[in-house]
C-alpha angles and dihedrals in degrees: 000000000000091000094059115125105230097171118110120244119241090242091062091053092050090055090055090053090060093050112117113196119226120247107254115245117252107235108142104116096031092058091051091052092049092051092047092049091048093051092047095047092045091053091047091051092050091049092051092049090050091049092051093047091049092050091049091048091049091051090050091050092049092047093229096129113100122194116209123355 
């Protein structure tokens, strides 16, 4: 273990010199709109489920649901 050669070769350093970094994608405002739309649609879906459950519960309490014919 103590005889390991941990120094970098000159060829490896030359490859890093030729490396051209990519231009980072611009996504600031788009991500905010996606999160806002997700929160809004999630809240709307939860509200609709609660509305349906409340209507079903009210029908059960009133006894107006008939099963069968």
